[in-house]
C-alpha positions as CSV (number, residue, x, y, z in Angstrom):
1,T,-9.2,-1.5,4.2
2,F,-12.2,-3.6,4.8
3,T,-10.0,-6.8,5.1
4,G,-8.1,-5.3,8.0
5,A,-10.9,-3.3,9.7
6,G,-12.1,-4.9,13.0
7,T,-9.2,-7.2,13.3
8,P,-6.8,-7.1,16.3
9,L,-3.9,-5.8,14.1
10,G,-6.0,-3.0,12.6
11,Q,-3.9,-2.7,9.5
12,L,-6.0,-0.7,7.0
13,A,-3.4,-0.2,4.3
14,A,-2.5,-2.8,1.7
15,C,0.8,-1.6,0.3
16,F,4.0,0.1,1.5
17,V,7.4,1.1,0.2
18,L,10.5,0.6,2.3
19,P,14.0,1.9,1.7
20,I,17.1,-0.3,1.5
21,S,20.6,1.2,2.0
22,D,23.9,-0.5,1.3
23,D,24.3,-1.7,4.9
24,M,23.7,-5.1,6.6
25,G,21.7,-3.7,9.5
26,R,23.5,-1.0,11.5
27,E,21.6,1.7,9.7
28,R,17.8,2.2,10.2
29,D,17.2,1.2,6.6
30,G,19.9,-1.5,6.4
31,I,19.2,-4.7,4.5
32,F,18.2,-6.9,7.4
33,Q,16.6,-4.0,9.4
34,T,14.3,-3.4,6.4
35,L,13.7,-7.2,6.1
36,R,12.5,-7.1,9.7
37,D,10.2,-4.2,9.0
38,A,8.8,-5.9,5.9
39,A,8.1,-9.1,7.8
40,L,6.1,-7.1,10.4
41,I,4.1,-5.4,7.6
42,Q,3.4,-8.7,5.8
43,Q,2.3,-10.3,9.1
44,T,-0.6,-7.7,9.1
45,G,-1.5,-8.5,5.5
46,G,0.4,-5.6,3.8
47,G,2.5,-5.8,0.7
48,T,5.9,-4.1,0.2
49,G,7.9,-2.5,-2.5
50,F,11.7,-2.0,-2.5
51,S,14.4,-0.4,-4.6
52,F,17.6,-2.5,-4.5
53,S,19.4,0.1,-6.5
54,R,21.6,1.4,-3.7
55,L,23.2,-2.0,-3.1
56,R,26.7,-2.5,-4.4
57,P,27.0,-4.9,-7.4
58,K,27.7,-8.6,-7.1
59,G,31.5,-9.2,-6.7
60,A,32.3,-5.7,-5.3
61,T,34.8,-5.7,-2.5
62,V,33.4,-5.4,1.1
63,H,36.2,-3.6,2.9
64,S,34.9,-4.3,6.4
65,S,35.1,-8.1,5.9
66,G,37.4,-8.4,3.0
67,G,34.8,-10.5,1.2
68,K,32.8,-10.0,-2.0
69,A,29.3,-8.5,-2.2
70,T,26.3,-10.7,-2.8
71,G,24.5,-8.1,-5.0
72,P,20.9,-7.1,-5.3
73,V,19.5,-10.4,-6.7
74,G,21.1,-12.5,-3.9
75,F,19.4,-10.4,-1.3
76,M,16.1,-10.5,-3.2
77,Q,16.3,-14.3,-2.8
78,V,16.6,-13.9,1.0
79,Y,13.7,-11.5,1.0
80,D,11.7,-13.9,-1.2
81,V,12.2,-16.9,1.2
82,A,11.4,-14.8,4.3
83,S,8.2,-13.4,2.6
84,G,7.0,-16.9,1.7
85,I,7.5,-18.1,5.3
86,V,5.8,-15.1,6.9
87,S,2.8,-15.2,4.6
88,Q,2.1,-18.9,5.4
89,G,0.5,-17.8,8.7
90,G,-1.2,-14.7,7.3
91,A,-4.5,-13.8,5.7
92,R,-3.0,-13.8,2.2
93,R,0.2,-14.4,0.4
94,G,2.8,-11.7,0.9
95,A,3.3,-9.6,-2.2
96,N,6.5,-7.6,-3.1
97,M,7.9,-5.4,-5.8
98,A,11.6,-5.2,-6.5
99,V,13.0,-2.3,-8.5
100,L,16.5,-2.0,-9.9
101,R,17.7,1.0,-11.8
102,V,18.5,0.3,-15.4
103,D,22.1,1.7,-15.0
104,H,23.0,-0.7,-12.1
105,P,25.8,-3.1,-13.0
106,D,23.7,-6.1,-12.1
107,I,20.7,-5.1,-14.3
108,Q,21.1,-8.0,-16.8
109,E,21.1,-10.6,-13.9
110,F,18.0,-8.8,-12.5
111,I,16.1,-8.9,-15.8
112,R,16.6,-12.6,-16.0
113,C,16.2,-13.6,-12.4
114,K,12.7,-14.9,-12.8
115,T,13.2,-16.8,-16.0
116,A,13.0,-20.1,-14.3
117,E,9.5,-21.2,-13.2
118,G,9.0,-20.5,-9.5
119,A,12.1,-18.4,-9.0
120,I,11.6,-15.4,-6.6
121,S,7.9,-16.2,-6.7
122,N,6.9,-13.7,-4.0
123,F,8.1,-10.8,-6.1
124,N,7.1,-8.8,-9.1
125,I,10.1,-7.1,-10.6
126,S,10.4,-3.8,-12.5
127,V,13.4,-2.1,-14.1
128,G,13.7,1.6,-13.0
129,V,14.0,3.3,-16.4
130,T,15.4,6.8,-16.9
131,D,15.0,9.4,-19.6
132,A,18.7,9.1,-20.5
133,F,18.2,5.3,-21.1
134,M,15.2,5.8,-23.3
135,R,17.0,8.5,-25.3
136,A,20.0,6.1,-25.7
137,V,17.6,3.3,-26.9
138,E,16.1,5.7,-29.4
139,A,19.5,6.8,-30.8
140,D,21.0,3.3,-30.6
141,G,23.6,4.7,-28.1
142,T,25.4,3.3,-25.1
143,L,24.6,3.2,-21.4
144,D,27.1,3.3,-18.5
145,L,26.5,0.8,-15.7
146,V,27.5,2.5,-12.5
147,N,28.4,1.1,-9.1
148,P,26.1,3.1,-6.7
149,Q,28.7,2.7,-3.9
150,D,31.4,4.8,-5.5
151,G,30.0,6.2,-8.7
152,K,32.5,4.3,-10.9
153,V,31.5,3.0,-14.3
154,W,31.8,-0.8,-14.3
155,K,30.7,-1.5,-17.8
156,T,29.4,0.3,-20.9
157,V,26.7,-1.5,-22.9
158,R,24.5,-0.9,-25.9
159,A,21.2,0.5,-24.6
160,R,19.2,-1.6,-27.0
161,E,20.8,-4.8,-25.6
162,I,19.2,-4.0,-22.2
163,F,15.9,-2.9,-23.8
164,D,15.7,-6.1,-25.9
165,A,16.3,-8.2,-22.8
166,I,13.4,-6.4,-21.0
167,V,11.1,-6.9,-23.9
168,A,12.0,-10.6,-24.3
169,G,11.4,-11.2,-20.6
170,A,8.1,-9.4,-20.6
171,H,6.9,-11.4,-23.6
172,R,8.0,-14.7,-22.1
173,N,6.4,-14.5,-18.7
174,G,5.4,-10.9,-17.9
175,E,8.6,-10.1,-16.1
176,P,10.1,-7.5,-15.8
177,G,7.9,-4.5,-15.9
178,V,9.2,-1.0,-16.2
179,L,8.9,1.9,-13.8
180,F,9.6,5.3,-15.5
181,L,11.5,7.0,-12.6
182,D,12.0,10.4,-14.1
183,T,8.4,10.6,-15.3
184,A,7.1,9.6,-11.9
185,N,9.3,12.2,-10.1
186,R,8.2,15.0,-12.4
187,A,4.7,14.4,-11.1
188,N,5.8,14.0,-7.4
189,P,3.6,16.4,-5.4
190,C,6.1,16.5,-2.5
191,P,9.6,16.4,-4.0
192,H,11.0,18.1,-0.9
193,L,10.1,15.1,1.2
194,G,11.8,12.5,-1.0
195,E,12.0,11.0,-4.5
196,Y,10.3,8.0,-5.9
197,E,12.6,4.9,-6.2
198,A,10.0,2.1,-6.0
199,S,6.3,1.4,-6.2
200,N,3.8,-0.8,-4.4
201,P,3.6,-4.5,-5.4
202,C,1.3,-4.0,-8.4
203,G,3.2,-1.0,-9.7
204,E,0.3,1.4,-9.9
205,Q,1.4,3.7,-7.1
206,P,5.0,5.1,-6.7
207,L,5.7,6.0,-3.0
208,I,8.5,7.6,-1.1
209,P,10.1,5.6,1.7
210,Y,7.7,4.3,4.4
211,E,4.6,5.7,2.7
212,N,1.5,3.5,2.1
213,C,-1.5,3.3,-0.3
214,C,-4.9,4.2,1.1
215,L,-7.1,3.5,-1.9
216,G,-10.9,3.3,-2.7
217,S,-13.0,3.0,-5.8
218,I,-16.4,4.5,-6.7
219,N,-18.8,2.0,-8.4
220,L,-20.2,4.0,-11.3
221,A,-23.0,1.4,-11.9
222,R,-24.6,2.8,-8.7
223,H,-24.7,6.3,-10.0
224,I,-27.3,6.1,-12.7
225,R,-30.6,8.1,-12.4
226,R,-33.7,6.1,-11.7
227,D,-35.9,8.2,-13.9
228,A,-33.8,8.1,-17.0
229,P,-30.7,6.3,-18.5
230,A,-28.3,9.1,-17.5
231,V,-25.5,9.7,-15.0
232,D,-26.5,10.9,-11.6
233,W,-24.0,13.7,-11.5
234,E,-25.2,15.1,-8.2
235,G,-25.1,11.7,-6.6
236,L,-21.6,11.1,-7.9
237,R,-20.4,14.5,-6.5
238,E,-21.8,13.5,-3.1
239,T,-20.0,10.1,-3.3
240,V,-16.7,11.7,-4.2
241,E,-16.9,14.1,-1.3
242,Q,-17.9,11.4,1.2
243,A,-15.3,8.9,-0.2
244,T,-12.5,11.5,0.1
245,R,-13.4,12.2,3.7
246,F,-13.7,8.5,4.4
247,L,-10.2,7.7,3.0
248,D,-8.7,10.6,5.0
249,D,-10.4,9.1,8.1
250,V,-8.7,5.8,7.3
251,V,-5.3,7.5,7.5
252,E,-6.2,8.5,11.0
253,A,-7.9,5.3,12.1
254,N,-5.2,3.0,10.8
255,A,-3.1,1.2,13.4
256,Y,-0.2,0.8,10.9
257,V,2.6,-1.3,12.6
258,P,3.5,0.2,16.0
259,A,7.0,-1.5,15.9
260,V,7.8,0.5,12.7
261,P,6.8,4.1,13.8
262,Q,8.1,5.6,10.5
263,L,5.0,4.2,8.7
264,K,2.5,6.3,10.7
265,E,4.8,9.3,10.6
266,A,5.0,9.1,6.8
267,A,1.2,8.6,6.4
268,H,0.4,11.6,8.6
269,R,3.0,13.8,6.9
270,T,1.4,13.5,3.4
271,R,-2.1,12.0,4.1
272,R,-1.8,10.3,0.7
273,I,-5.1,8.9,-0.6
274,G,-6.2,7.6,-4.0
275,L,-9.8,7.5,-5.2
276,G,-10.6,5.8,-8.5
277,I,-13.6,4.4,-10.4
278,M,-14.9,0.9,-11.3
279,G,-18.0,-0.2,-13.3
280,L,-17.3,2.0,-16.3
281,G,-18.3,-0.8,-18.7
282,D,-21.5,-1.4,-16.7
283,L,-22.4,2.3,-16.8
284,M,-22.0,2.4,-20.6
285,Y,-24.1,-0.7,-21.0
286,R,-26.9,0.8,-19.0
287,L,-26.7,4.1,-20.9
288,G,-26.6,2.3,-24.3
289,V,-23.2,3.7,-25.1
290,R,-20.9,1.5,-27.2
291,Y,-17.6,0.8,-25.4
292,G,-14.7,2.3,-27.3
293,S,-16.8,4.7,-29.4
294,E,-16.1,8.5,-29.5
295,E,-19.2,8.9,-27.3
296,A,-17.8,6.4,-24.8
297,Q,-14.5,8.3,-24.7
298,E,-16.3,11.6,-24.1
299,L,-18.4,10.0,-21.3
300,A,-15.3,8.6,-19.7
301,A,-13.5,12.0,-19.8
302,Q,-16.5,13.6,-18.1
């Protein structure tokens, strides 16, 4: 928020999620229409998250042209190159998150797409995990890989084969992560407005299409009483109230990206904000509470 405040672009949000449909660009959320929207967002310093799960798998027939589909990973490479070029002139490197459902036929290619050093370097990647997949892993069962275009099963694999590939990749270089889609959607406060398919680039905030993160943190080290080593609970209450109002004002003051009006519409529809904490270790040090002790856990809970 402070990075974008006072600049000509007036972009006060760091992260967005954009939808991608199985279309080259005729639809509002077609592949290259969304790429255009992402480029405009990244020009302002924002990062973007995408789900590539709606795209038909690599090798599927494209009836309109008679050709074969590129598949999600191929289009991720296009997005990656575009993001790298756009960010060269920006305030910071463009960040992206790519999500692919665990039951997509191209999931194994997706899991391994960042194995080579420097491959798709402007993206974090996460597998969109379902409850059904986790139950299959637990029971050593199978998983159907389904073409999202027509609902047909392309292949049936052992669930643990996919799980082991995820674990091996995460151990090797931290990619891929996992995004628990069913768990996230159970906690969705606005399910009537859409479901979570992707998150922001760092993965801490699932968002429905066109939504953004408006985030702030309270520094707990500034909330210690001056007369005694104790938490200034009244001061903390006041800060929470002011910070919440401040973040809601940011929703109103943000210029977003005028050329992508859906961003402002989505932000005003849910007025989504997030208020967290930092300086917990500093607070414990000042109060003489050992980090990790039962007393520390109780203090953190309070």
